[in-house]
N, C-alpha and C positions, 0 to 999 in steps of 0.2 A: 504493500499500499504506499509507503513512505517513499520508496524509489520512485513511484509514479507521481506522487504529489510534490516532490522535492521542488520543481520548478515553479510551483504555484504557492509555495509555503509562505514566502515573504509578502505576498500579495494578500494572503488570508489573514496574517497577523498584523494588527496595528501596532507596529513596533515602538513608534515615538511614545504612544500613550502607555503601552505596557512597561517599557523600560523606565519611564518617569515614575510610575507607581511602584515597580518591584525592586529595582536597584537599591534604593535607599535602605530598604529592610534588609536585603542580602549584605550590604555593607556595614550596617549596624551589627549584625550577627558576626561578621568577620572581625570587626574591631573589638568585640567583646571577648574573643578567644585569647588565651595566653600567648605571649610572645614566643617566637621560636627561640631555642637555646642559643643559637649562633647569631641571633640579631638580625636574620635576613628577612626579606619581605614574605609575607604569608602568601601561600599558593592554593589556587582553586582549580578543581576539575569538574566540568560540566558533562554529566553522564547522560547519553541520549540527548545530545546538544542540538540536533537538528541543524539548522543553518548558521548556528554559532553566535547569535546576536547577544546573548546574555554574557558570555565570557569576552566577546569583542568590547562590549560596553565596559565591563570590568578592567580589561586591559587598557582601555583609554583612560580610565581613572587611575592608572598605576598599579594595579595588582597584577600578580604573575598568574596567568590564566591560561587553561588548555581545555580542549573539548574532545569528546569521543561519542561515536555514534555507530549503530550497525549498518546504517544505509550509506553506502559509498557516495550515490549522488547527493545526499545531504551534506556530506563532508567535502565534497567538491564545491557545492555553494557556499559552505562555510569558509573555505580557503579563499574564495573570490571576495565575500564580504570583508574578511580581515584585510585583504590586499586593498580594497577600495577605502577601508577605514584607516589605512596606513599604520596598522599595529601588527606585531609579531605574536601570533597565537598558534601553537602547535596543535594540529588536529590528527587524530586517528581513527581508523576504522575498527570497531570492535563492539561486541554486545555485552549484555549482562552475564556475568560468570567468566569473562575474559579480561577483565579490568586489571586484576593483579598481574597477569601473565604480560599484559601489553605495557604495563608500567612497573617492570620488575625492580627497576633502580629507585622507585618511589615507594618505600615501605619503611616501617619502624619510624625512627625519629626523622627520617628524610621523607616521610609520606606527606600527603597533601594536607593542608590545614582545613579544608573544607571540600566536600563534594556535593554538588548539586544535582537534583534529578527532578525536573520540572516538566509541565505540559502533559500530566496525566501518562507518564511513561511506564511506571511500574505495573499498573494494571495489565499491561501486555504479557506479564508472566501469569500463566493460566493455572497455577496450582500452588498451594501453600508451600510445598517443598522447594519448588523452583524459587519462590520468593525469598524464603530464608537463605538459600544458597546465594542468591544475587546479593542479599544484604551482607552475607559474610565476605563475598569478593569486595563490596564497597568498603567494609571495615578494613580489609587487608591494605587498602590503598591509603588509609588515613593515618596520621601520626596519633599517639595517644593523646586523648583529649580533643581530637579534631571533630569537626562538626559534619553531620549529614542533613542536608536541607531538602526536603521532598515536597511536591506539590501533586496532589491527585484531585479528581473530581470528588465531591462530597456524595459518595455512593449511599450513604445512609439516607439521605434525602431523596436521591433519585430512586431507590428501591422502594422507599415508604410511599412515594407519591406515583411511582410507575411513570416517571418523567421520560417521554420518548424523544422530544424535540429539544434542540439547543438554539440559541440565537443565531440567525443567519448573518453572514458577513459578506461584504461586497467590496470591489475595488475597481478603479479606473486608471488607464494609462493612455493618454490621448483619445483616440475614438474606440479603444478597445475597453471591454467591460467584463467583469467577472462576478458571479454570485456563488457563495458556498453555503450549503445547507447540510446540517448534521442530525442525524437521528439514531436512536438505538432500537434494536429488536431484542426483546427478553426471551432467552431460550430456556427449554425445560431443564437443562443441566445446571442451570444457575449461572451460566456464562451470559455475556452480552455480545451481540454483534453490533459493532459501531460502523455506521454508514455515512460516507462523505459524498455528497453530490456537487459536482462542479459544472456550472453553466458558463459558457463563455461566447462572446461574439464581438464582431468588429462593425462599428457604425449601427446601422438599423438592420443588419443582416439577421439571418436565423441563428438560433441558439445551438451551439454544440454542447453535448452532454456527456458526463463521464461519471461513473459511480465506482468508489473504491470502498472495500470493506475489510474489516479486521476483527478479531475476537478480543474480549476484554474480560478479566476477573474483576468483578466489582467489589473491591476492597473496603471493608467497613473499618471505621476508626478503631474498634476494638482489635480487630485482626492486625491492622497496621502496627498498633502499639505492641502487641503480643510477638509479631515477627520481629520487630526491632530489638525487643528485649532477648529474644531467643538468640539474636545475632550478636548479642554483647554490647548493645547500646544502652545508655542510661540517660536520665534527666530528659525524657521525651515530652516535648511541649507541643500541643496543638494550636493552630491558629485557623482563622476563617479565611485567610488569604495570605498573600505576600505582603502584609503589612501588620502593624501590631494590634489586631482586633482578635477577640476571643472566637473559638470555633463554636457554632451552634449546629448540632446535628440536623435540626429541622429547617434551617434557613440558609446557612452558608453555601456558597456555590462551590467552593473548593475546600479541600482539607490540606492544610500545610502543617508539616511537622518538622521540628528540629530535634536532633539527638546527638549525644556525644558518644564517641568511641570510649570504651572502658579500657 
């Protein structure tokens, strides 16, 4: 799905608005971590980084940032975005469970100070066992006391209300236009099919249509908390978004959690 969607991803996301809202929260968390023993700058890795916009913005602000994603086309776009932004950000192609191997030199005291996993990426792991394995892999890349910051959809509310449709998005470039629509199919096995419809046209021409689909495991807050603790994380704190607002299981659109490596 994300290989196919990579060319439209930056049209789909309102990056100026999103980064303005989210980067201050991330930077506040980074500044709150203990300094590195050698006094060097704190280092951040964005896991499932997509087109790399969060770490590019962090790099522009002076942080040492890197990104990794399973989708090679996404990483290709991330490198182009970094080049256009005139910042040096290393990007690698790897998925959950492959991080420690891909960043072997970044372990122990030399590990990253923080790992980000944003944009509802963890629910692509379809079993509790694969989730714990991925979180153990995340922990292996963090220095002791390092922080993991994750952002999922608030599936407590989605499942309680059986919410199928999300807000549509649109974009224009010259006389070209795109509309993105997203909806869920709730499956009998408890998983969710996530469907993304992309409509595009030039001028007043006919609309081209494309549908991409992937499966998700709708992680509840309690499940996420247990999985983090099982992977050795502590001081797990939930938020209602990438801002300092409390999580409300019935109202919040997102579940954001911060956790420290033990």
